[in-house]
C-alpha positions in Angstrom: -56.1 -23.2 16.1 -55.1 -23.8 12.7 -55.2 -20.7 10.4 -55.7 -18.3 13.4 -53.8 -14.9 12.6 -52.2 -12.8 14.9 -51.9 -8.7 14.5 -48.1 -9.3 13.3 -48.9 -12.1 10.5 -49.1 -15.8 10.3 -47.5 -17.5 13.2 -44.2 -19.4 12.5 -45.1 -23.0 12.1 -43.9 -25.1 15.7 -41.9 -28.2 15.4 -43.5 -31.3 16.9 -42.3 -32.7 20.3 -40.3 -35.3 18.4 -38.6 -32.9 16.1 -37.9 -30.5 19.2 -36.1 -33.9 20.6 -34.2 -34.8 17.5 -32.8 -31.3 17.6 -31.8 -31.1 21.2 -30.0 -34.8 20.7 -28.2 -33.5 17.6 -27.0 -30.4 19.6 -25.9 -32.6 22.4 -24.0 -35.1 20.0 -22.3 -32.0 18.4 -20.9 -30.9 21.7 -19.7 -34.0 22.8 -17.9 -34.8 19.8 -16.3 -31.2 19.9 -15.5 -31.6 23.6 -13.8 -35.3 22.6 -12.1 -33.7 20.0 -10.6 -31.0 22.4 -9.5 -33.4 25.2 -7.7 -35.9 22.6 -4.4 -36.2 24.0 -1.4 -36.1 21.2 2.2 -35.8 21.5 1.9 -33.6 18.2 1.4 -30.1 18.8 -2.4 -29.1 18.2 -3.2 -26.2 15.7 -4.1 -23.1 17.4 -7.6 -22.0 17.1 -7.8 -19.8 14.1 -9.2 -16.9 15.9 -6.1 -16.7 18.0 -3.7 -17.5 15.6 -1.4 -15.8 13.2 -2.1 -17.8 10.0 0.2 -18.1 7.3 -0.7 -19.4 4.0 1.7 -20.9 1.9 1.5 -22.2 -1.7 2.7 -25.7 -2.5 5.0 -24.0 -4.9 6.3 -21.5 -2.4 6.9 -24.5 0.1 8.5 -26.8 -2.4 10.7 -26.6 -5.5 8.0 -27.7 -8.0 9.8 -26.3 -11.1 9.9 -29.6 -13.2 6.2 -30.5 -11.8 5.1 -26.9 -13.3 6.9 -27.8 -16.6 4.8 -31.0 -17.1 1.8 -28.9 -16.3 2.4 -26.4 -18.6 3.6 -28.5 -21.6 1.4 -31.5 -21.2 -1.5 -30.6 -19.3 -3.3 -31.3 -15.9 -3.9 -35.1 -16.3 -0.1 -35.9 -17.0 0.7 -33.4 -14.1 -1.3 -35.6 -11.9 -0.4 -38.6 -13.0 3.4 -37.6 -12.3 2.2 -36.5 -9.2 1.0 -39.9 -8.4 3.6 -41.9 -9.7 6.2 -39.9 -7.5 4.2 -39.6 -4.6 7.1 -41.5 -2.5 9.7 -39.2 -4.0 10.3 -36.4 -1.4 10.0 -32.8 -2.9 13.1 -30.5 -2.6 12.5 -27.2 -0.3 11.0 -24.2 -2.0 11.8 -20.4 -1.2 9.4 -20.4 1.6 10.5 -23.8 3.2 13.2 -22.1 5.8 10.9 -19.4 6.5 8.3 -21.9 7.6 10.8 -23.8 9.5 11.7 -20.9 11.4 7.8 -20.1 12.5 7.8 -23.2 13.6 11.0 -22.9 15.6 9.0 -19.9 17.3 6.1 -22.1 18.0 8.2 -24.4 19.5 9.5 -21.7 22.2 5.9 -20.5 22.6 4.6 -23.8 23.6 7.5 -24.2 26.4 6.6 -20.9 27.8 2.9 -20.9 27.1 1.8 -24.4 27.1 -2.0 -23.6 26.8 -1.6 -20.2 24.6 -3.1 -20.3 21.1 -1.3 -16.9 20.0 1.2 -18.6 17.8 1.9 -19.3 14.2 -0.6 -21.8 12.2 0.9 -23.1 8.7 -1.8 -23.7 6.2 -1.0 -25.4 2.9 -3.1 -23.3 0.2 -2.8 -24.5 -2.9 -4.9 -24.8 -6.2 -3.6 -28.4 -6.7 -6.2 -31.2 -7.0 -6.6 -33.7 -4.1 -4.9 -36.3 -6.0 -1.9 -34.6 -5.5 -2.2 -34.2 -1.8 -0.5 -37.6 -0.7 3.2 -36.2 -2.2 2.8 -33.2 -0.4 1.7 -35.1 2.7 4.6 -37.3 2.5 7.1 -34.4 1.9 5.9 -32.3 4.9 6.0 -35.3 6.9 9.5 -36.2 5.7 11.0 -33.0 6.7 8.9 -33.1 10.1 6.7 -29.9 9.4 3.7 -29.4 11.4 1.3 -28.5 8.6 -2.3 -29.8 9.7 -4.6 -27.9 7.8 -4.7 -28.0 3.8 -6.8 -26.3 1.5 -6.5 -28.0 -2.2 -8.7 -25.8 -4.5 -8.7 -28.3 -7.7 -7.9 -25.3 -10.1 -10.2 -22.7 -8.3 -8.4 -19.3 -6.7 -7.9 -19.5 -3.3 -8.6 -16.0 -2.6 -12.2 -16.5 -1.0 -10.6 -19.3 1.3 -7.8 -17.0 2.4 -10.6 -14.8 3.8 -12.4 -17.8 5.8 -8.8 -19.0 6.9 -8.4 -15.5 8.5 -5.1 -15.4 6.9 -2.5 -13.0 8.3 0.1 -13.3 5.4 -0.4 -15.0 1.8 2.9 -16.3 0.2 2.8 -17.8 -3.2 4.9 -18.3 -6.4 2.3 -17.2 -8.6 2.2 -13.6 -9.1 -1.6 -13.0 -10.3 -2.8 -15.0 -7.3 -0.7 -12.4 -5.0 -2.1 -9.6 -6.8 -5.5 -10.8 -6.2 -4.8 -11.2 -2.7 -3.4 -7.9 -2.3 -6.3 -6.4 -3.7 -8.8 -8.1 -1.5 -6.8 -6.5 1.7 -4.8 -9.5 2.6 -1.2 -9.1 3.3 0.6 -11.4 0.4 3.8 -11.5 -1.4 5.3 -13.6 -4.5 8.2 -15.8 -3.6 11.4 -16.0 -5.6 14.2 -18.5 -5.3 17.7 -17.1 -4.2 20.5 -17.8 -6.8 22.7 -19.1 -4.2 22.6 -21.2 -1.1 23.2 -19.8 2.2 22.8 -21.2 5.7 19.9 -19.7 7.6 19.5 -19.5 11.4 17.5 -22.4 12.9 17.2 -20.7 16.3 15.8 -17.2 15.3 13.1 -16.0 12.6 14.7 -13.2 10.7 12.3 -11.2 8.7 13.7 -8.0 6.6 11.0 -5.5 5.5 11.5 -2.8 3.0 9.9 0.6 4.3 7.7 2.5 1.7 4.8 0.4 -0.2 5.7 -2.4 2.2 5.3 -1.3 5.8 4.2 2.0 5.0 1.8 3.3 2.4 3.5 4.9 -1.1 2.6 8.3 -0.5 6.3 9.3 0.0 7.4 6.9 -3.1 4.7 8.8 -5.2 6.4 11.9 -4.6 10.2 10.7 -5.7 8.8 8.9 -8.9 6.7 12.1 -9.8 8.6 14.9 -8.3 11.9 14.0 -7.8 14.2 13.3 -4.7 14.9 17.1 -3.5 11.1 17.7 -3.5 10.7 14.3 -1.2 13.6 15.3 1.2 11.5 18.6 1.6 8.1 16.8 2.0 9.5 14.4 4.5 11.2 17.1 6.7 7.9 19.2 6.6 5.7 16.1 7.6 8.3 14.4 10.1 5.7 14.6 12.6 2.7 13.0 10.7 2.8 9.5 10.7 2.8 7.8 7.6 -0.4 5.6 6.6 0.2 1.8 7.0 1.3 -0.3 4.0 0.0 -4.0 3.5 2.8 -5.7 5.6 2.2 -3.5 8.9 -0.2 -5.8 10.2 2.2 -8.8 10.0 5.1 -6.8 11.6 2.5 -6.1 14.5 2.0 -9.7 14.6 5.6 -10.4 15.1 5.9 -7.7 17.7 2.9 -9.0 19.8 4.9 -12.5 19.8 8.0 -10.9 20.6 6.4 -9.0 23.8 5.5 -12.5 24.9 9.1 -13.4 25.1 10.0 -10.2 26.7 7.5 -11.1 29.6 9.3 -14.1 30.4 12.5 -12.1 30.8 13.6 -13.6 27.2 14.4 -10.3 25.4 18.2 -11.1 24.9 17.1 -14.9 23.6 14.3 -13.9 21.3 13.8 -15.9 18.6 12.5 -13.2 16.4 14.4 -10.6 15.0 13.1 -7.8 12.4 14.8 -5.6 10.2 13.9 -2.4 8.2 16.3 -2.2 5.2 15.2 1.1 3.2 16.9 2.9 0.6 15.9 5.8 2.5 18.7 8.3 3.8 18.7 8.7 7.6 19.5 12.5 8.0 17.4 13.6 5.2 14.1 11.5 5.6 14.6 8.9 8.2 13.3 10.4 11.5 9.5 10.4 9.9 9.9 6.3 9.5 11.1 5.8 13.2 8.7 8.3 14.3 5.7 6.7 12.4 6.9 3.0 14.1 6.8 4.7 17.4 3.3 6.3 16.7 2.1 2.7 16.0 3.9 1.4 19.1 5.9 -0.9 17.2 9.5 -1.7 17.5 12.1 -2.9 14.9 15.3 -4.4 16.0 17.6 -3.0 13.5 17.0 0.0 11.1 19.5 0.0 8.1 19.0 3.6 6.1 21.3 2.9 2.7 20.6 6.3 0.9 20.4 4.5 -2.3 23.1 1.8 -2.0 22.1 -1.9 -3.1 20.3 -3.8 -0.4 22.0 -6.9 -1.7 25.3 -6.8 0.2 23.5 -5.5 3.5 21.0 -8.8 3.0 23.7 -11.1 3.0 24.9 -9.7 6.3 21.5 -10.1 7.8 20.7 -13.7 6.0 17.0 -13.1 6.9 14.6 -16.0 6.2 12.4 -13.5 3.9 13.1 -9.9 2.8 9.8 -8.2 1.5 10.1 -5.4 -1.2 7.8 -3.5 -3.4 10.5 -3.1 -6.0 11.7 -5.9 -8.7 15.3 -4.6 -8.8 15.6 -4.8 -5.2 14.1 -8.3 -5.4 16.6 -9.2 -8.3 19.7 -8.1 -6.5 18.7 -9.9 -3.2 18.2 -13.0 -5.3 21.5 -12.8 -6.8 23.2 -12.7 -3.6 21.6 -15.5 -2.2 18.5 -13.8 -0.3 15.2 -15.3 -0.3 13.0 -12.3 -1.6 9.3 -11.7 -1.6 7.7 -9.1 -4.1 5.1 -7.0 -2.7 3.0 -5.8 -5.8 1.7 -2.6 -4.1 1.8 1.1 -4.8 3.2 3.3 -7.4 6.3 1.2 -8.4 4.2 -1.3 -10.0 3.3 1.1 -12.4 6.8 1.7 -13.4 7.6 -1.7 -13.2 5.0 -2.8 -15.8 5.7 0.2 -18.4 9.5 -0.8 -18.0 
């Protein structure tokens, strides 16, 4: 009866029979709509389910060359920028620093779909941009012109994309905006600032090639702190004493892990010699003096690296020219600049003690 009380407090109001029927109908309609969408047939590959995918979020300035557009934005303001983009929405944008990396990711996806047509464990590229929606048509036209498979867009209209990166379950975020990359790193998301190479080089269109620095990229900056603060001899001593103690993980360890998982899918189909993913460790460490700890750390993580190059302080640029990676991750700007000069697409990871020294330089 109305107004009766139970020992645990007032009973929750019960929905009427008509309301319950409407609720059930809404649930049935939602389930039917989802089933219809899931069963749609298309020649275009469907985006994988986010919980299974390796999500790579790329900003518009990383994917495309927007140098002129950025100049208009900075000199004339957002309204003139939007007007320019709309007036030129049928003019195809030129490739930016992340373009060939994205193309290589899509080639890996094509190979995976051939071997595992019903598997969602592959790359999902998301365009994550703080552009306004009015600019979207030009971005869509350019993406379609190049035949890229980018179905998920997030256009934040000037708002920081960091919260959306988390919602999209982002595994890697690439941007031309160093402040946003720093925000993402601080939020625990693997991120890097993209830099365009100063020379044009040919990239493999049949194999994704990714090069990583070690300390403060794959590994923590523990050892790099000792180099900076106590010198090289103390660093060598420390590494030999701790040879059997794995290094803590750095911001890009998870992405190397993702690449390794996909490589194993090819190995399982007897495709090791024809694998479309190849990974490289390019480190300033010396092999004899400090290399064992690095290799033992990777082993302890259950990760393989295809090639390890210990340069003992030599410049990385000439080696990277021979590797021709689609992307090279490093935490130190002088390595980024050296790679750029010789034609390597480089991505700066703003993590660890090197950032303190870079800012004070």
